[in-house]
N, C-alpha and C positions, 0 to 999 in steps of 0.2 A: 715267472720265466723272462731270463734276460735275452733281448734280442740282438744285441750288438755291444762291443765295448770299444774304447779308444785310448790310446796311451799317447803322452806327449813326447816328441822327440826334437832334438835341436837341429839335426840335419836330415831332412827328408829323404834325399837321394840315397845317402849312406845308410839309413834305417830301411829304405825300401830294398837295398841290396841284400842286406842282413836278413829280413824276414823274408824275402821271396824263396831263398835256399832253405830257410829253417822251417817255415810253415809248409813248403812242398813236402817234407818229410812226413806230414801227417796229412797230406791231401788237400791243402789249402793252396788257391792261386790268387795272383793279383786281379781283382775283378774291377776296381774303379781307380783312376787316376784323376786327381783335380790338383790345381796349383799348389794347395796347402794340405792336402789330406789324400790318402790312399788306403782303399779298402781291400781286405782279403777274406776269402771264406771258400767255401765248397760250391753251394747254390747261389749264395747272395753274400754281400760284404757284411761279415760278422765281427771282424778284427780290423780295427782302424788305426792308422798313424796320422798324428796330427801335429803339424809343424809348429812349433814354438821356439823358433831361433834365438830369442832372449832369455830362454829359461836358463837358470843357473844350473850348473852341474850337480847332479844329485849327489846327497850325502850318502855315506856308507850304508846306512839303515833307510834311506829313502826310496823314492820312486814308487811306480804302482805294483801291484800284485795282481796278476791274472793267472788263473788256472784254466786250462784248456783240457776237456775230456777226450780220451781217445778208447778205441776198443781194445787194444792189446798192448801187452808189456814190450813187443817189438816195436810199435809206434813210439812208445815212450824213449826206449833207446835210441831210435832212429833221431827223434827230435834233439835229444840231449847230444848226440854226437854231431849233428849238423850245426848245431848252435856253437858247439866248441870249434868245429871247422871254419866257421864264418867269423870268428873273432869274438864269440861271446865268452863268459867266463862260467864255470860251474858254480852253483850255488847249493848243491846237493846231487851227487851222482844217482842214477836210476837205482831204484831198490824198493823194498818194502817200507812203509812207515806205520809200524803198528800203533804208534802214539796218536795217529788220525784214524784209526779204525782198522778192522779186520780186511786184510786183502788190499789194502791202500797202497799202490805201487805207484811211485811218482819220480820225477826227475825236475830239478830246478836250475834255472840258468838266469844270469843277468845279461841284458843286451848292452849295447854300446853307450846307452844313455843311462844305464843303472836301474832299469826297469826289471823286476822279478817276473819272470814268466815260468809258469809251473805246467807240466803235463802230466796228467793223472788217468789212471785206469783201475778198476776194482776186480782184483782176480775172482771173487765169488761170482761176479756177473758173468765170467767167461766159462764156467762150469757146465 
């Protein structure tokens, strides 16, 4: 079981503004703020931003890939919409991904630093 994850960002303030709105769409809030890191989560910080100011810009196919699981397709859709509104780019609109398994419904975005963030739910689990 994974307890938490962290991604590297070049500008912590910019990333915090981006993720505060985007993660709020799936119920996460900003829980911990330190000089070089910020933690988001529901009950405890499980998604961390870590400042790497000297990090080179991410290549087209680079960056971290993180998948967050949510309960409904509405949350997947809301996350994707919030990310686009906040300046992220779509890496795959919300929809079924049968190549990943039956009922796999996901959306993919890239954050301003080029990290790939996926939000997924499983339709079978909702029946």
